C-alpha positions in Angstrom: 31.7 53.5 42.0 28.3 53.1 43.9 28.4 50.3 46.5 25.1 50.3 48.3 22.7 47.4 48.2 19.9 49.6 47.0 21.8 50.6 43.9 22.7 47.0 43.2 19.0 46.1 43.2 18.0 49.0 40.9 19.6 47.7 37.7 16.2 47.2 36.1 15.6 51.0 36.3 18.8 51.9 34.4 18.1 50.2 31.1 15.2 49.2 28.8 13.5 45.9 29.0 15.3 43.0 27.2 13.5 41.2 24.4 13.1 37.5 24.5 13.2 35.0 27.3 13.7 36.1 30.9 16.9 34.0 30.9 18.6 36.7 28.9 17.2 39.7 30.8 20.5 40.3 32.6 24.0 38.7 32.5 23.7 37.1 35.9 20.9 34.8 34.8 22.5 32.6 32.1 26.1 33.0 33.4 25.2 32.0 37.0 23.4 28.9 35.7 26.4 28.1 33.5 28.7 28.6 36.5 26.7 26.2 38.8 26.3 23.5 36.2 29.9 23.7 34.9 31.3 23.7 38.4 29.7 20.3 39.0 30.5 19.0 35.5 34.1 20.0 35.4 35.0 18.7 38.8 33.1 15.5 38.1 35.2 15.1 34.9 38.4 15.9 36.8 37.6 13.2 39.4 37.1 10.7 36.6 40.4 11.8 34.9 42.3 11.7 38.2 40.9 8.2 39.1 41.8 6.9 35.6 38.2 6.5 34.4 38.6 9.2 31.7 41.5 11.2 30.2 42.2 14.8 29.4 43.0 15.9 25.8 46.3 14.2 24.9 48.2 17.4 24.2 47.6 18.8 27.6 48.7 17.9 31.1 45.6 16.8 33.1 46.5 19.3 35.8 46.6 22.0 33.2 43.2 20.9 31.9 41.7 21.0 35.4 43.4 24.3 36.3 42.4 26.0 33.1 38.8 25.0 33.2 38.3 26.1 36.8 40.0 29.5 36.3 39.0 30.4 32.7 35.8 28.3 32.5 34.0 28.2 35.8 35.3 31.4 37.4 35.2 33.4 34.1 31.5 32.6 33.8 30.8 33.9 37.3 32.9 37.0 36.7 31.0 37.7 33.5 27.6 37.2 35.1 28.4 39.6 38.0 30.2 42.3 36.0 27.8 42.5 33.1 25.0 43.0 35.8 26.8 45.3 38.3 28.8 47.6 36.1 25.8 49.1 34.4 24.4 49.8 37.9 27.6 51.5 39.0 27.7 53.7 35.8 24.0 54.2 35.1 24.7 52.7 31.6 22.6 50.2 29.6 23.0 46.5 30.7 23.9 43.8 28.2 20.7 41.8 27.5 18.8 39.9 24.9 20.6 38.8 21.7 24.0 40.4 22.5 24.0 38.7 25.9 23.0 35.4 24.3 25.9 35.8 21.9 28.4 36.3 24.7 27.0 33.2 26.5 27.4 31.2 23.3 31.0 32.4 23.0 31.7 31.1 26.5 30.0 27.8 25.7 31.9 27.5 22.5 35.1 27.8 24.5 34.1 25.0 26.7 33.1 22.8 23.8 36.4 23.6 22.1 38.4 22.6 25.2 36.5 19.3 25.6 37.0 18.5 22.0 40.5 19.7 21.8 41.8 16.4 20.4 39.5 16.8 17.4 40.4 20.4 16.6 43.6 22.2 15.6 45.3 23.7 18.7 45.2 27.2 17.2 41.4 26.9 16.7 40.9 25.9 20.3 43.0 28.8 21.3 41.1 31.2 19.1 37.7 30.2 20.3 38.4 29.9 24.0 40.8 32.8 24.0 38.3 35.3 22.6 35.8 35.3 25.5 37.7 37.4 28.0 38.8 40.0 25.5 35.2 40.4 24.3 34.0 40.7 27.9 36.6 43.4 28.5 35.3 45.3 25.5 31.7 45.0 26.7 32.7 46.4 30.1 34.7 49.2 28.6 31.8 50.2 26.4 29.5 50.3 29.4 32.1 52.5 31.3 32.7 54.8 28.3 31.5 58.3 29.0 30.5 57.5 32.6 33.3 59.7 34.0 34.2 56.9 36.4 37.8 56.4 35.4 38.5 54.4 38.5 36.3 51.7 37.3 38.5 51.0 34.3 40.7 49.0 36.8 38.1 46.3 36.4 38.6 46.2 32.7 42.4 46.1 33.2 42.1 43.1 35.5 39.8 41.2 33.0 42.4 42.1 30.3 45.1 40.6 32.4 43.1 37.4 32.8 42.7 37.3 29.0 46.5 37.7 28.7 47.1 34.9 31.2 44.7 32.6 29.3 46.4 33.4 26.0 49.8 32.6 27.5 48.4 29.2 28.6 47.3 28.5 25.1 50.7 29.5 23.8 52.1 26.9 26.1 49.7 24.3 24.8 50.9 25.1 21.3 54.5 25.0 22.2 55.1 28.7 21.6 56.4 29.4 25.1 58.1 27.1 27.6 56.0 24.9 29.8 57.0 26.8 32.9 55.8 30.1 31.5 52.3 28.6 30.8 52.2 27.2 34.3 53.1 30.6 35.7 50.3 32.2 33.6 47.8 29.8 35.2 48.9 30.8 38.7 48.9 34.5 37.7 45.4 34.1 36.4 44.3 32.8 39.8 45.9 35.8 41.3 44.0 38.0 39.0 40.7 36.4 40.1 41.7 37.0 43.7 42.3 40.7 42.9 38.7 40.9 41.6 37.5 39.2 44.8 39.3 41.8 46.9 37.8 44.6 44.8 34.2 43.4 44.6 34.2 41.9 48.1 35.5 45.1 49.5 32.6 47.0 48.0 29.6 44.8 48.5 30.4 43.0 51.8 30.6 46.1 54.0 27.7 47.8 52.1 25.4 44.8 52.5 26.5 44.4 56.2 25.8 48.0 57.1 22.4 47.8 55.4 21.5 44.7 57.3 22.6 46.1 60.7 20.4 49.1 60.1 17.5 46.9 59.3 18.0 45.1 62.5 18.0 48.4 64.4 21.7 48.4 65.2 23.7 51.6 65.3 26.8 49.8 64.3 28.2 50.0 60.8 30.8 48.0 58.8 33.8 50.2 58.6 36.0 50.3 55.6 39.4 52.0 55.2 40.4 53.1 51.7 44.1 52.7 52.5 43.6 49.2 53.7 41.6 48.3 50.5 44.4 49.8 48.4 47.0 47.9 50.3 45.3 44.5 49.9 44.6 45.1 46.2 48.0 46.5 45.4 49.8 43.7 47.2 47.6 41.1 45.3 48.6 42.8 42.0 52.2 42.5 43.0 51.7 38.8 43.7 50.3 38.6 40.1 53.5 40.0 38.8 55.7 38.0 41.2 54.1 34.7 40.2 54.9 35.6 36.6 58.5 36.7 37.1 59.7 35.1 40.3 57.2 32.4 41.5 57.7 30.7 44.9 60.3 33.3 46.0 60.7 35.8 48.8 59.1 38.3 46.5 55.9 36.3 45.9 55.9 35.4 49.6 56.2 39.0 50.8 53.4 40.1 48.4 51.1 37.3 49.5 51.8 38.0 53.2 51.0 41.7 52.9 47.8 41.0 50.8 46.7 38.3 53.3 47.3 40.5 56.4 45.5 43.4 54.8 42.6 41.2 53.8 42.3 39.8 57.3 42.4 43.3 58.8 39.5 44.4 56.6 37.3 41.8 58.2 37.8 43.3 61.7 36.1 46.5 60.6 33.3 44.7 58.8 31.8 43.3 62.0 31.7 39.7 60.7 30.5 38.3 64.0 27.5 40.5 64.0 26.0 38.9 60.9 26.4 35.3 61.9 22.6 34.8 61.9 22.2 35.7 58.3 23.6 33.1 55.9 23.4 35.5 52.9 25.8 37.7 54.8 28.0 35.4 56.7 28.7 33.5 53.4 30.2 36.6 52.0 32.3 37.2 55.1 33.4 33.6 55.1 34.5 33.9 51.4 36.6 36.9 52.3 38.1 35.0 55.2 39.2 32.3 52.8 40.9 35.0 50.7 43.0 35.9 53.7 43.7 32.3 54.7 44.7 31.4 51.2 47.1 34.3 50.8 48.7 33.7 54.1 49.2 30.0 53.3 50.8 30.9 50.0 53.0 33.4 51.8 54.1 30.7 54.4 55.0 28.2 51.7 56.8 30.7 49.5 58.8 32.0 52.4 60.1 28.5 53.3 57.6 27.1 55.8 56.6 23.5 55.6 53.4 24.3 53.8 52.7 22.4 50.5 52.2 24.7 47.5 48.8 23.1 46.8 47.5 24.0 50.3 47.7 27.7 49.6 46.6 27.2 46.0 43.4 25.4 46.9 42.6 27.6 49.8 42.4 30.3 47.1 40.6 28.3 44.5 38.3 25.9 46.3 38.2 28.2 49.3 38.2 31.9 48.3 37.0 31.6 44.7 34.5 28.8 45.2 32.9 30.0 48.3 32.7 33.7 47.3 31.3 32.9 43.9 28.5 30.8 45.5 27.8 33.4 48.1 27.5 36.2 45.5 25.4 34.1 43.1 22.9 33.1 45.8 22.5 36.8 46.9 22.5 38.5 43.5 20.1 35.8 42.1 17.5 36.9 44.7 18.0 40.6 44.7 18.2 41.1 41.0 15.0 39.0 40.3 13.0 41.2 42.7 12.7 38.5 45.4 13.0 38.9 49.1 16.5 38.3 50.4 15.6 34.9 51.9 17.4 31.8 50.7 15.4 28.9 49.2 14.9 26.0 51.5 18.0 23.8 51.5 20.4 26.5 50.1 22.3 26.8 53.3 23.4 23.2 52.7 25.2 24.4 49.5 27.3 26.7 51.7 28.1 23.9 54.0 29.2 21.6 51.2 31.4 24.2 49.4 33.2 25.1 52.6 33.6 21.4 53.4 35.0 20.9 50.0 37.6 23.7 50.5 38.6 22.5 53.9 39.0 18.9 52.8 41.0 19.9 49.7 43.4 22.0 51.8 43.9 19.2 54.4 44.5 16.7 51.6 47.6 18.8 50.6 49.2 17.7 53.9 48.3 14.0 53.5 49.6 11.2 51.3 48.6 7.8 50.1 45.1 6.4 50.8 44.1 9.2 53.3 44.9 11.8 50.7 42.9 9.9 48.0 39.9 9.7 50.3 40.1 13.4 51.2 40.4 14.4 47.5 37.4 12.3 46.5 35.3 13.6 49.4 36.3 17.2 48.5 35.3 16.7 44.9 32.0 15.1 45.8 31.2 17.9 48.2 32.0 20.5 45.6 29.8 18.8 43.0 27.0 18.6 45.5 27.3 22.3 46.4 27.0 23.7 42.9 24.5 21.0 41.7 22.3 22.0 44.5 22.6 25.7 43.6 21.7 25.0 40.0 18.7 22.9 41.1 17.4 25.5 43.5 18.1 28.6 41.4 17.0 27.3 38.0 13.4 28.5 38.5 14.6 31.8 40.0 17.1 32.6 37.2 14.9 31.5 34.3 11.6 33.1 35.3 10.7 36.8 35.0 11.3 39.1 38.0 8.9 38.6 40.8 8.1 42.3 40.9 7.3 42.5 37.2 10.1 44.9 36.4 12.4 44.3 33.4 15.6 42.4 33.8 
């Protein structure tokens, strides 16, 4: 699988121009906009539900509604945007664009509409609509990979399929087809699956982008990666996925999280994170990968018996690792794949500050109670909303207009 920044910016060469609006020229455009807007909307709704100003669908636990929409709504859109853009570059295949891309976006939107209107629809219909998006995405990616000879890249399809299975299991819980605890395990395993994707993608693009930047700056240093360390981090995270399904909050899950977290932290040492501190487009990626390590280690500590609330590790992975990495990737890909210089729009660094503040506040809130916890949770939610609303505002013209260099895509 190619990993250089130059390849990632050449997607427009690999496939024909897309008909229609620029918005559907490549998958990152509509899906990243949906990600930013829905991140702000869903957390705003969650704050309203949590504060008693609104309610979740009556047949769901409010916590399940929130967890599902952040994992299989917000994060799934970002995953679709990145993979439908990057996989064709890696394989030299044709990128999804035009009407087929618009249809995939509409399927995601239909899932969100079905989930918000769940009280008005039969449960099986909500499950069918929402549950179809990830399997269709897996098929799209498999078709792109077919015939490329890159058998190792099918691991991406496997992980997306596992996410689809986790989502289906959650819906089975909503419908009463499996016990409640099984559905809860499926949500946690789904989060683990997203972390696996972060480890895979982050392990490819972060050192590649870092090495390219160091060379541009005239440094002889490179970001060093070790295949065995990547395999250890990813393999242990996959074991955590299995453990959270079969034996959650046990020594097994704790050991898997500890190994994955230590390996994720060790990777950062070779990536020369300190050397890129002056470039927000780079340090944001490194910071997201640091949250992965912190989240996994907090999960390990809690599962192995330390006095760490389960929600601390959970939200270090969700608000921290998933939220900050998604924002970092969207801001960079949104520039590179629209033919623009890799220079953030004015004010965009503030979105990084807000999303990291949201993650930190949410993790700290897990250790608090009463009024202080309430204040921390509200502050975290507002910071999160601000981060993604600002991204959507700043990147709307970038993602909806044709490429600055006139190339297709």
